[in-house]
N, C-alpha and C positions, 0 to 999 in steps of 0.2 A: 447697567446696569450687571451684563457680563462682569465687571473686571471685581465686584461684589465678594464673585466665586474666588478669587485666587486670593484677594485680599484677607476673605476669611478663615482658610485656610493655611496662609504667612501665619496671622494669630496663631493658629492651634501649632503652626510649627515653632516659632517663638518660645510658647509658653508652654512650653516641653520639657516634665522635673524628672525625666527618665535617666538614671546613670550609666544607663550600658554605652554600648558601641554610636558616639553621633550616625556615622552611615547608618546603621540597621535602625534606628527609631525612624531616622525621616526615611527610608527605604520599607520598614512600615506603616509610615502614617500615609507617603504615598498610595500603597497597597490601602490601604483604608479606605482610602480617599477616592481610587477608581473601581471599587466596589463598590461605595455607597453612591456614589453618583449615576455607575452603570445599573443597579439597583433601580431608585428613583429614574431612569430615561426610561426604563426598558416599565415601567410599572406607569409612569406617564404616558406612555405612546400608544402601550399596548389596552392595558388592564382601566384608565382613568373615566377616559370615554363612558365606553362600556354602562363601567360601574355608574356615573354621574346621569344616565341613560335611563339604565334601572329605577335607581330613586327620584328622580321626576318621573317617570310613571306609576309611581304613588300618587299622584298627586298631594301631595304632603308639604307647606310651605316648610315646617317644624324639621321633617323628617329630613330636608336639601340642606336647610341649614347647615346644621346638626356635620350632615357626610361630611361638608366643605370643614366645620372646623377640624371635624375627626384625621382627614389627611392632612390637612396642617399641623396641631400638634405629632401625630403618628410620623411625621413625615422628620419632624425639627426632635421629635424624639430617636428617629430611627440613627441621625445624625449625632446626637450625641454619644449613642452606643457607643458608634465604632471611633468615639473619641474627639469630633468633634463641635463647633458652640450650637445652640438651640437653632440663631439668627439661620445658621446654614442652611439647614435643614428646611425649615418656613420660606426662606427665601426661593430651592429649588418648586419646591410645593405649588407656591406661589407664582413662579415663569410656569409648571407644568397646567398649572388650569387654565391662566391665561392660551395657553395655545387651544384651550377645548373651544367647543358652541357654545357652550353654556356661560361663559366669562362676564357673557354682559349680563347675566342672572345672579350672576356666583356677586358681582360686585355692587350690584342694587340693592343685592341681601345683605351682604355688610358694610353696606356704609352706617350704619347705627355703629356697629363693632369700630369701624373705621376711625371713624370721627373722637368717638370716644377715648380712645389705643391713642388716637393720636395728639388727641389735647390733655392725655395724661402723659403719656413720653417727652412737651413740651413744658410742661408744668413743671417733671422733675428735672431736664435740666435746667429752666431757670431758676429752681430752690440751688442747684448746684453752684452758679455763680456766684463766687467770694467777691466783693466789692473791696474792700483791703486788695486783693491782687490787681484789677485794673488800676489801682491806683499807683501799684510798686513797679509792673511791668506795661504800662501803659507805655510806656514808647517802643519798648518791647512789639505792642499788640499793633502800633502806629505801623511799624514798619513788618511787620508780617503780612498784614491786611493789602495794602499796595501788589508786594511782591507775589502774593496768591494770588488774585486777582488778576495783578498785569499778566505774568502767564497764562493764567488761563487764557486770558484774550491773545496774546499771540500766538498758540497753537491753534483755537477754534477757528483766530480768523485766514491763519494760514492754510487749514485744511478748507476751508469752506469759500477759500479765494481758487485755488484751483477748480470751482468748479459754477463761480456764481462771480458779479460785479464786486468792486469795489465797497457799497453802499450795503450790497448783502450782507459780504461777511463780517462789515462793519456792526452792522444789527445784531448779526447771528451772537456774535463774540462778547459784544458788548450785554445781550438778553441776559448770556451764559458765565457770568463772570460768579456770579456767586457759590461758596462751597455749598453742593449739595448735605439734607438735615442726616444722609444716611451714614456721615462721615460721624456725625454725632455717635450712632449706635456704635461704627468702628471702635470708635474714642472710647467708649463707653468700656467694651469689650478689653479694649487693654489695660486701659487702668487697672479693669477689677482682677486682669491674669498678671498684674505686675508689670506689665511691659513697656509703661511709660509712669513718670510722676508725676506727681496729682496737681502737683504746681502749674508744669509745663502743659498737665490734658488742660486744665480751668486758660489759662494761657490759649489756647487753639478753640478752645468752645467759644470762647467770650469773642474771638477774631472770627470766628463761620456764623456767629450770629450779627454781627457786625453787620458783614456781607448778607447775611439773609435779609437785614431791618434797612439794607442796601437796595434793593433789587426794586421793586415799585417804585421807588422814586427814582430809578436809570428806565425802567418800566414807562413812566409815564410819561420821562422828557424824551425817550427813543428817538420818536419820528421827525423832533424839534431838530437835536444834537445832530440826527444827520445830515441832513438839508442842510445843515451851516455850515460843518467841518470836511462833509463827503463829495464832493463835485461828482455827479456821474461817470464813469468808464465814455472817453470820447470811443466811440465809435457805431459814428451814423452812416447807415449806408444809402444812400439818397434814388442811386438811381437802380436798384436791384429790384428786380420782381415786377415787371411792367409800371414802375410808379415813371410821372415826365413832369421834371423840372415845372413845364409851361402848364401843369393841366389846371383847370378850373372847372368851377360850379362844383366842386367836389363834396365830399363828407370825411369830415376828419375823426375817427374813431380813438380818443386817448384811452391804451387801454386793452389788451390780449389776452385777459382771465376769463373767465366761465360766463361772463355778461356780453363783453367786448365781444367773443366768439358767438354768441344767440344775435348779437346788433347788427354783427358781419354778415351773417347768413340771411336773416331779413333784407339787409340790404342789396345784398344777390337776388334774392327773390325778383327784386322792381329794377332790377339791371342798374342798379344807384353806381357808379364810380365814385370810390372810398380809396382812401389813405389810413392806417393806423401805425398808431406810433406809443412803441412799448419800453419801457426801461428795465425790464425783469429778461434775463440773460434766457433763461428756461421757453419762457412763452415769446418772446423773440425767436427764439429756434424753432418753438411748434409751428407760428405764422409761416417763416424762412420756406419749414416742410412742406408744408401746404400749397405752396407756389402763392403767398398772399402780396400785395404790395406796404411790404411792412418798412418800419425805419427806425433804428435802435436809438434813443432819447429820453430825455428829462422832461417831461410837457410842462415842467413846471420854467425852463430857463427857455426864451424869450425868440433866442437866435435859432433852437432849433426848429420852434414853430413856426416862424419864419422860411423856413429853408423846403416847409413843407405847402408853401402859401397859404397858409389858413386867413391870409386875407381876401383874397378868392375863392374860398371855400363855399361851398351854399350851406353851413351847418359843423356844427363841432357839438361831438357826442363824447361826454366825460363819464366814461366804465371806470371808476378809480373808486373803490370803496372802502381807504382813508379815508379822513375824515381832513385830517392835520392836511395830509399832501392835497384835497381835493380844495382847500380852499388857496394854497400857491399855485394852484393850476390854473382853476379862478383869474387870481388876482393877474397872471401869469400873458392869458386868452384878451382879459378885461386892461388888457395895457395895447396890445392890439386891432381889436375889434370893441372894443367896449360891450362886448358880450352879447350883443344886438342877437347873437344865431347860434347861442352856446344851449344846449337840453343837456343838465345836470338831476342824476338822480340821488335823493336821499334816500335812509332809510324811516327817517321821523322830524318832527316837524321844528326839535333843536338845530337838528343840521339843518333846515332849513333858514333858522332864524340864522345864523349863523353866519350867513352868508349873508346877509342884508347889506346893502350899499357896495355889493358888485354891479350889477344893473343886468341881471340873471331877471329874465323874463321868462324861462320852461326850463322849470323848478316843477320835478314828479318827486311825491311823497310816497313810497313804495309800499308802507303800510297802510294808506288811503286806500290805492291804485288798488291794492289787493284786498283789504276790508269790500271796497266797491264791487269784486267781481265776486267779490263769494257773497256777500248779500246777493248780485245779481242771480247767479246759479240755485241763488233757497226760491225765486220767482219762480226761474225756468219748472222747479221742482213745483213749485206748490202751483202751477198753471199744467203741468205734466199729471 
C-alpha cells in the first residue's frame, strides 16, 4: 500500500506536458508533493481524530458518514489542486482514517458504498476487455502471466525465508503471486494520461484478471501442494529442554499455538510429563524461550513421531486447526498407535465425519462443547 503513493506520483511526473525546463518542472512537482503530503499528514495526525470525535458526539450516524465522505473527497480534491490524481488524495485519506480509533466504525458504515463501488469498478474492468485482443495476443498473455507470478513468488519466498521455514515461505509466496487489484486502477490512470497504449493496457488487464481468477484455486489446494512438494525443514532437537529419549507415559501435544499452549498450562497444573511437537518456527521459538520440552518437526512424518516415543506415550493430543493437516497427522499417528489414545478437537461435525476410518475414539466437537457450556451457564443463571 505504501508503494502506491510513489507510483501515483510517478504517473503525475510522466504525464506532465509543461514545455518548461525539465528540472524546474520536476522540482516544482516534488515541492508540491511535499507540501501536499505534509498538509495531509499534519491534518491527519492532529486534526482528524478530534474532528471525528466531535462528529461522533452528535450521535448522528448520517452526519458521521457524511463527514467521512467529505474527508475522502476533500483530500482527493486537494491532491488534484496540487496537480496530482484524485486517487492519491483519496488513498492518503483512507490511510489517515485507518490510523484513528474510529476506523472500525468507518469501515462498518462504508461497507454499502465499498461493495457498490467495488462492483462498479470490476464491472467497468470487465466491460473494457476486448476478446479480439485476447485472441491476437494470447501467446504474449501466456508468456507474461507466468513471468509476473514467478517473479512475485521468488521475491516473496526469499523475503519470508529469512524469518521462517521452507513450507511457510512456499505457502506465503504462493498465496500472494496474483497481481493486486489496485494495479487495474493504476493502469486505467496511465491509459487516461496516454502513458500506455490501449492494446498494451488490454493485454495487462487480461493478465491481471487471469491471475486473480487463479487465486481461489491456488488457495484451495495450497495445503495439499505444500504437503506434497515441500518437506519440512530438518530441525529436530530431541534432547533439548529436559526431553529424555527414554521418556514413558508422557503426553504428546502436537501443536503449540494458542490451543496447544492452553493445554500445556493445564498439564502443568496436574504435574503431567509432556512433550510438544511444533513445525512453525515462531511457535517453536516461543516454546524454547519458555524452556518447554519442545521438538521441531512435522507431526505428519512417522519418523519424527517415533523419535518422541509416541508408542510409549499415555496420550496424544492433536492441537492443530488446519483440517488438511489434521487428517494427515491422524493418519500418521494411526499407523503407529492405531489412534487408541489420540485426542482430537474439530470445529464441526463435518470435520468429525471426515476423520471416519481412522479409529479415533476421542473426538471433541468444539461447537457442541461450547454450546453445552453456554446452556449450563444459562441453567446456573436461572437457579440464581
